NUKEDREN-202782 format. One record per residue (C-alpha): residue in three letters; x, y, z. Coordinates in pm, 1 decimal, decimal comma, m for minus. Layout:
BEGIN
ALA / X / Y / Z
...
END
This chain:
BEGIN
MET / 11298,3 / 12419,1 / 8467,6
GLU / 11168,8 / 12018,9 / 8468,4
SER / 10893,9 / 11991,8 / 8245,8
LYS / 10563,5 / 11809,6 / 8416,0
PRO / 10493,7 / 11529,7 / 8345,3
LEU / 10213,7 / 11384,8 / 8051,0
ILE / 9867,5 / 11260,7 / 8176,4
SER / 9676,9 / 11002,7 / 7929,1
ILE / 9329,0 / 11043,8 / 7972,7
ALA / 9118,9 / 10744,8 / 7851,3
LEU / 8726,2 / 10888,1 / 7788,8
CYS / 8528,9 / 10601,5 / 7635,8
THR / 8161,8 / 10725,2 / 7466,1
TYR / 7845,0 / 10584,6 / 7344,4
ASN / 7550,8 / 10814,0 / 7313,0
GLY / 7627,2 / 11050,8 / 7581,4
SER / 7542,3 / 11347,3 / 7409,7
ASP / 7288,4 / 11413,0 / 7666,2
PHE / 7626,9 / 11490,7 / 7949,9
LEU / 7948,4 / 11494,2 / 7758,7
LYS / 8023,0 / 11867,3 / 7683,4
GLN / 8004,6 / 11897,7 / 8061,4
GLN / 8234,9 / 11630,5 / 8115,3
LEU / 8410,0 / 11829,8 / 7846,0
ASP / 8434,0 / 12142,8 / 8005,3
SER / 8532,4 / 12019,0 / 8370,1
ILE / 8875,4 / 11843,9 / 8178,9
LEU / 8942,2 / 12250,3 / 8001,3
ALA / 8868,3 / 12335,8 / 8337,1
GLN / 9188,4 / 12182,8 / 8467,7
SER / 9428,4 / 12345,2 / 8667,6
VAL / 9682,7 / 12057,5 / 8520,3
ASN / 9746,9 / 12195,7 / 8150,5
ASN / 9973,6 / 11902,3 / 8020,0
TRP / 9749,5 / 11650,4 / 7939,0
GLU / 9653,6 / 11426,8 / 7626,9
ILE / 9281,0 / 11307,5 / 7566,7
VAL / 9203,7 / 10966,6 / 7439,5
VAL / 8828,9 / 10952,3 / 7271,2
VAL / 8720,6 / 10550,3 / 7128,3
ASP / 8353,7 / 10643,4 / 7044,0
ASP / 8160,1 / 10287,6 / 7050,8
CYS / 7974,5 / 10308,0 / 6766,9
SER / 7724,4 / 10648,1 / 6898,3
GLN / 7387,8 / 10690,2 / 6718,0
ASP / 7316,2 / 11060,4 / 6862,8
GLU / 7488,6 / 11344,4 / 6820,7
THR / 7839,5 / 11226,0 / 7055,8
ARG / 8078,6 / 11202,0 / 6759,0
ASP / 7947,2 / 11542,1 / 6655,9
ILE / 8014,8 / 11699,7 / 7004,8
ILE / 8323,6 / 11541,3 / 6991,5
LYS / 8459,0 / 11683,7 / 6654,5
ALA / 8378,1 / 12014,5 / 6726,3
TYR / 8583,7 / 12021,0 / 7079,2
ALA / 8876,9 / 11828,8 / 6869,6
GLU / 8878,5 / 12046,9 / 6606,5
CYS / 8944,4 / 12358,3 / 6930,9
ASP / 9170,6 / 12190,9 / 7060,8
ALA / 9480,2 / 11975,0 / 6947,5
ARG / 9518,5 / 11747,5 / 7280,7
PHE / 9210,8 / 11533,7 / 7139,9
HIS / 9232,2 / 11212,8 / 6973,9
VAL / 8975,3 / 11131,0 / 6868,6
HIS / 8862,0 / 10792,4 / 6716,6
TYR / 8543,1 / 10582,7 / 6583,4
ASN / 8491,9 / 10209,7 / 6630,8
ASP / 8353,0 / 10040,4 / 6285,7
GLN / 8234,2 / 9824,1 / 6517,6
ASN / 8039,9 / 9809,1 / 6882,0
LEU / 8354,6 / 9624,4 / 7153,0
GLY / 8176,6 / 9712,8 / 7455,7
TYR / 8229,1 / 9883,5 / 7766,1
ASN / 8527,2 / 9669,7 / 7892,0
LYS / 8715,7 / 9639,1 / 7525,1
ASN / 8649,9 / 9932,7 / 7432,8
PHE / 8824,7 / 10058,1 / 7737,3
GLU / 9108,9 / 9803,5 / 7723,2
LYS / 9155,2 / 9993,9 / 7325,3
ALA / 9170,2 / 10350,3 / 7449,6
LEU / 9418,2 / 10283,4 / 7773,6
LYS / 9656,7 / 10100,8 / 7491,8
LEU / 9629,4 / 10405,4 / 7289,0
CYS / 9753,3 / 10654,0 / 7577,4
LYS / 10068,2 / 10788,5 / 7546,3
GLY / 10117,0 / 10966,4 / 7866,9
GLU / 10315,3 / 10868,7 / 8184,9
TYR / 10009,7 / 10882,1 / 8388,3
ILE / 9671,5 / 10801,6 / 8284,0
ALA / 9316,0 / 10906,4 / 8406,5
ILE / 9016,5 / 10729,2 / 8311,0
CYS / 8703,4 / 10913,0 / 8261,5
ASP / 8352,5 / 10824,3 / 8198,4
GLN / 8119,6 / 11016,2 / 7962,6
ASP / 7864,1 / 11162,2 / 8232,1
ASP / 8062,6 / 11326,6 / 8550,1
ILE / 8174,4 / 11604,4 / 8650,8
TRP / 8563,4 / 11724,9 / 8717,5
ASP / 8733,8 / 11879,6 / 9018,6
LYS / 8933,0 / 12174,1 / 8858,8
ASP / 9221,4 / 12008,5 / 9063,7
LYS / 9169,4 / 11591,2 / 9033,5
LEU / 9425,3 / 11579,4 / 8770,0
LYS / 9663,3 / 11821,2 / 9059,0
PHE / 9561,0 / 11626,9 / 9337,7
GLN / 9603,3 / 11300,2 / 9155,6
LEU / 9965,7 / 11374,4 / 9010,5
GLU / 10034,9 / 11512,6 / 9346,3
ALA / 9933,1 / 11204,5 / 9568,8
ILE / 10064,7 / 10897,3 / 9361,8
LYS / 10416,5 / 10949,6 / 9454,9
GLU / 10579,8 / 10562,6 / 9489,8
ASN / 10204,2 / 10396,5 / 9448,1
LEU / 10118,8 / 10238,1 / 9099,1
MET / 9736,0 / 10373,5 / 9142,4
VAL / 9586,0 / 10672,5 / 9335,0
TYR / 9200,9 / 10780,8 / 9349,1
HIS / 8920,0 / 10949,3 / 9515,2
ASP / 8667,7 / 11044,9 / 9670,5
SER / 8372,4 / 11059,2 / 9422,8
LEU / 7974,2 / 11275,2 / 9506,7
PHE / 7665,1 / 11094,8 / 9373,3
MET / 7419,5 / 11339,7 / 9179,5
ASP / 7121,3 / 11262,5 / 8985,3
ARG / 7050,2 / 11270,1 / 8622,0
THR / 6973,6 / 11604,5 / 8666,8
GLY / 7307,1 / 11732,1 / 8825,5
LYS / 7183,9 / 11761,1 / 9192,4
SER / 7326,0 / 11642,7 / 9460,4
MET / 7273,6 / 11300,2 / 9626,7
GLY / 7426,9 / 11415,7 / 9903,7
THR / 7653,5 / 11118,3 / 9901,2
LYS / 7973,0 / 11011,7 / 9878,7
ILE / 8114,8 / 10662,9 / 9735,1
SER / 8295,9 / 10664,8 / 10149,8
ASP / 7975,8 / 10628,4 / 10268,0
LYS / 7918,0 / 10307,5 / 10120,4
PHE / 8290,6 / 10165,2 / 10121,4
ASN / 8601,2 / 10212,1 / 10315,7
PHE / 8866,5 / 10340,6 / 10143,2
TYR / 9202,5 / 10107,4 / 10139,9
ARG / 9591,3 / 10253,9 / 10055,1
GLY / 9820,5 / 9981,5 / 10124,2
ASP / 9966,8 / 9636,2 / 9856,4
ARG / 9705,8 / 9388,3 / 9986,0
PRO / 9584,4 / 9278,2 / 9713,2
GLU / 9312,3 / 9008,7 / 9891,7
VAL / 9076,2 / 9342,7 / 9991,4
PHE / 8978,6 / 9366,8 / 9598,9
LEU / 8861,7 / 8965,8 / 9599,2
TYR / 8502,5 / 9034,1 / 9688,7
LEU / 8480,6 / 9395,7 / 9693,9
ASN / 8543,7 / 9740,7 / 9542,6
CYS / 8616,6 / 10049,9 / 9611,5
VAL / 8809,2 / 10191,3 / 9322,9
SER / 8583,7 / 10342,4 / 9085,0
GLY / 8730,3 / 10352,3 / 8701,6
HIS / 8645,6 / 10786,1 / 8680,1
SER / 8850,0 / 10839,5 / 9004,2
ILE / 9169,0 / 10639,5 / 8878,5
LEU / 9474,4 / 10744,3 / 8816,8
MET / 9780,1 / 10506,0 / 8754,4
LYS / 10107,9 / 10445,2 / 8641,1
ASN / 10108,1 / 10326,1 / 8246,3
SER / 10351,2 / 10078,0 / 8371,8
VAL / 10009,1 / 9893,2 / 8519,7
LEU / 9917,3 / 9840,0 / 8161,3
PRO / 10104,9 / 9518,1 / 8073,3
LEU / 10036,9 / 9346,3 / 8371,3
ALA / 9665,8 / 9441,4 / 8374,4
LEU / 9580,3 / 9380,7 / 7978,4
PRO / 9390,9 / 9239,3 / 7835,8
PHE / 9105,6 / 9312,9 / 8038,7
PRO / 8921,9 / 8936,0 / 8194,9
GLU / 8591,4 / 8895,8 / 7985,1
LYS / 8242,0 / 8934,1 / 8276,8
PHE / 8423,6 / 9126,1 / 8543,1
HIS / 8441,7 / 9513,2 / 8633,2
TYR / 8754,1 / 9640,6 / 8464,2
ASP / 8806,9 / 9880,5 / 8728,3
GLN / 8847,9 / 9632,0 / 9040,1
TRP / 9080,3 / 9418,3 / 8782,8
LEU / 9292,7 / 9732,8 / 8769,3
ALA / 9282,5 / 9737,3 / 9167,6
TYR / 9401,8 / 9374,5 / 9219,2
ILE / 9619,4 / 9400,4 / 9007,4
ALA / 9795,5 / 9739,3 / 9116,6
THR / 9832,9 / 9612,9 / 9502,2
THR / 9966,7 / 9286,9 / 9337,8
HIS / 10240,1 / 9481,4 / 9260,4
GLY / 10248,8 / 9755,8 / 9416,3
THR / 10075,7 / 10015,6 / 9650,8
ILE / 9751,7 / 10225,8 / 9597,7
ASP / 9638,9 / 10538,4 / 9805,1
PHE / 9350,2 / 10752,1 / 9782,4
VAL / 9277,5 / 11151,6 / 9801,6
ASN / 9078,5 / 11166,2 / 10103,5
GLN / 8772,4 / 11418,2 / 9922,0
PRO / 8534,7 / 11458,2 / 9613,9
LEU / 8645,8 / 11516,8 / 9305,3
VAL / 8469,5 / 11389,1 / 9054,6
GLN / 8066,8 / 11437,5 / 9107,4
TYR / 7936,6 / 11093,1 / 8997,0
ARG / 7599,5 / 11070,0 / 8796,8
GLN / 7361,0 / 10878,0 / 8880,9
HIS / 7129,2 / 10764,5 / 8572,4
GLY / 6927,3 / 10463,2 / 8432,8
LYS / 7224,6 / 10407,0 / 8178,7
ASN / 7542,4 / 10387,8 / 8432,7
ASN / 7754,6 / 10054,2 / 8407,1
THR / 7768,2 / 9962,1 / 8812,9
ASP / 7486,2 / 10012,8 / 9057,1
ILE / 7678,6 / 10111,7 / 9362,0
LEU / 7349,0 / 10300,9 / 9519,2
ALA / 7163,6 / 9977,1 / 9396,9
MET / 6914,9 / 10220,8 / 9253,6
HIS / 6789,5 / 9956,6 / 8983,3
SER / 6878,4 / 9594,5 / 9183,0
ALA / 6567,3 / 9353,0 / 9100,9
SER / 6508,0 / 8968,5 / 9257,5
LYS / 6700,9 / 8758,3 / 9029,9
SER / 6628,0 / 8436,5 / 8948,8
SER / 6716,9 / 8041,2 / 9031,9
ASN / 6985,6 / 8061,4 / 8700,3
GLN / 7106,3 / 8407,1 / 8745,5
LYS / 7243,6 / 8244,3 / 9142,6
LEU / 7412,0 / 8008,6 / 9022,7
GLU / 7555,6 / 8215,1 / 8747,4
GLU / 7691,5 / 8379,3 / 9026,2
LEU / 7809,6 / 8112,9 / 9198,0
LYS / 8014,4 / 8020,0 / 8913,0
SER / 8181,9 / 8362,9 / 8819,0
GLU / 8322,6 / 8368,0 / 9157,1
SER / 8480,7 / 8120,0 / 9138,6
GLU / 8617,2 / 8210,0 / 8765,3
TRP / 8721,0 / 8519,3 / 8920,6
LEU / 8911,1 / 8370,7 / 9201,3
GLN / 9054,0 / 8178,4 / 8938,3
LEU / 9145,0 / 8455,5 / 8784,7
CYS / 9315,4 / 8687,8 / 9063,4
ALA / 9494,1 / 8309,6 / 9186,3
GLU / 9681,3 / 8323,2 / 8826,2
LYS / 9809,4 / 8645,7 / 8865,9
ALA / 9905,2 / 8609,7 / 9273,4
ASN / 10219,8 / 8598,0 / 9402,3
GLY / 10423,1 / 8571,3 / 9709,9
LYS / 10237,7 / 8482,8 / 10004,5
SER / 9901,1 / 8642,4 / 9909,3
LYS / 9902,1 / 8323,9 / 9639,9
SER / 9853,2 / 8014,6 / 9823,2
PHE / 9559,0 / 8161,4 / 10033,4
ILE / 9375,9 / 8276,6 / 9724,9
VAL / 9487,2 / 7897,7 / 9514,3
LYS / 9202,0 / 7771,7 / 9875,2
LEU / 8997,9 / 7990,3 / 9861,5
HIS / 8897,7 / 7971,5 / 9495,9
ALA / 8925,6 / 7575,9 / 9539,0
LEU / 8699,3 / 7634,4 / 9840,7
SER / 8478,4 / 7836,0 / 9613,7
ILE / 8450,4 / 7495,6 / 9392,4
GLN / 8304,1 / 7268,4 / 9634,2
ARG / 8065,9 / 7515,2 / 9747,6
ASN / 7900,1 / 7527,8 / 9443,9
ASN / 7878,8 / 7186,4 / 9403,8
SER / 7720,2 / 7155,3 / 9748,7
ILE / 7453,8 / 7216,9 / 10007,2
ALA / 7744,3 / 7465,3 / 10168,2
GLY / 8105,2 / 7495,3 / 10161,8
ILE / 8105,5 / 7583,4 / 10573,1
SER / 8506,0 / 7548,4 / 10473,3
TYR / 8458,1 / 7837,1 / 10208,7
GLY / 8261,7 / 8037,7 / 10450,6
LEU / 8508,7 / 8054,2 / 10797,0
ALA / 8779,1 / 8093,8 / 10543,4
ILE / 8628,6 / 8395,9 / 10490,6
TRP / 8508,4 / 8468,6 / 10840,0
ASN / 8903,5 / 8420,6 / 10984,1
HIS / 9003,6 / 8716,5 / 10707,8
LYS / 8747,6 / 8946,2 / 10745,2
GLU / 8965,4 / 9145,6 / 10897,1
ILE / 9091,0 / 9220,4 / 10497,4
LEU / 8909,6 / 9067,4 / 10247,1
LEU / 8609,4 / 9219,4 / 10447,5
SER / 8759,5 / 9568,5 / 10531,7
LEU / 8611,3 / 9763,0 / 10272,8
LEU / 8236,5 / 9654,6 / 10418,1
LYS / 8128,1 / 9953,8 / 10570,8
LYS / 7876,1 / 9733,7 / 10757,3
SER / 7811,8 / 9568,8 / 11164,2
ASN / 8007,3 / 9238,6 / 11242,8
ARG / 7660,5 / 9143,8 / 11260,7
SER / 7594,2 / 9265,3 / 10885,0
LYS / 7924,4 / 9125,7 / 10820,4
PHE / 7831,5 / 8794,5 / 10978,7
PHE / 7513,9 / 8709,0 / 10724,9
TRP / 7755,2 / 8893,0 / 10415,0
VAL / 7921,6 / 8547,8 / 10449,3
LEU / 7667,7 / 8338,8 / 10563,3
ARG / 7522,5 / 8432,5 / 10208,2
LYS / 7839,6 / 8353,8 / 10086,5
THR / 7877,5 / 7983,0 / 10195,7
TRP / 7481,8 / 7827,4 / 10008,7
GLY / 7570,2 / 7663,9 / 9747,9
SER / 7397,7 / 7514,1 / 9360,4
LYS / 7210,1 / 7312,3 / 9605,8
ILE / 7041,3 / 7581,5 / 9827,3
LYS / 7026,1 / 7869,2 / 9573,9
LYS / 6807,6 / 7816,8 / 9365,4
TRP / 6592,8 / 7748,1 / 9593,1
LEU / 6615,1 / 8111,1 / 9802,9
END
């Protein structure tokens, strides 16, 4: 009988005692049981470590690590991923609830792809459904075009199942940027990704989320923050250009150069036109009308000499 591949579940914790038990119980209830869970705690000050210890004492599939100093969100996940031994790796947040067939469906779907992700249903802090899915906010993508992830992202970290072979291509994670978008970019640069078109996680929304997909905590930005966003966007495009290959590389290099010109001017018309002329791929995740996409691109054209006044 052919043995089933090992799935490593990478879970990073930090002061997660409010919801951690529900997440761990949903992992224990998985219909696929050939998994290990690699838990890395980032210096929690609440009961998180006690909870992890109690579960680990009852199940040998738990491998627990405690940081001596706080690494932060991205670096802690980087450490957890490096400790994973499975052929496949599933990324796990500390405050969600998994469908019992999450790993089963993703394992069936991954096939020749480097990564497979899925839809998720938003719930509030109390666990009540918010009646909204990630797919209500973004179009999902399957294929091998990394340009899709230059400006937008539909792949949430908690939904990722990927082959271990992605890690040497993606690590170390770039600082300041979301690791899930980076992983999606790298996977499409070197292969293909696919998705399971059903919600396999109840994705909890509360004040401590590292991403704010529903824009529940958005606030007006200062001129300095707006200028920093211009710089950050160019840095991101530079990183993507450095990792790009094949037909994507020259285009991304061009976008990076045009973004630098935009940063130092009133407006980067050429930059905006480059995005607009390739909107079918660059904005394919944006679930908006062409009119809304036009104004989205228009906001991208404003340079530093006007951003601070907007």
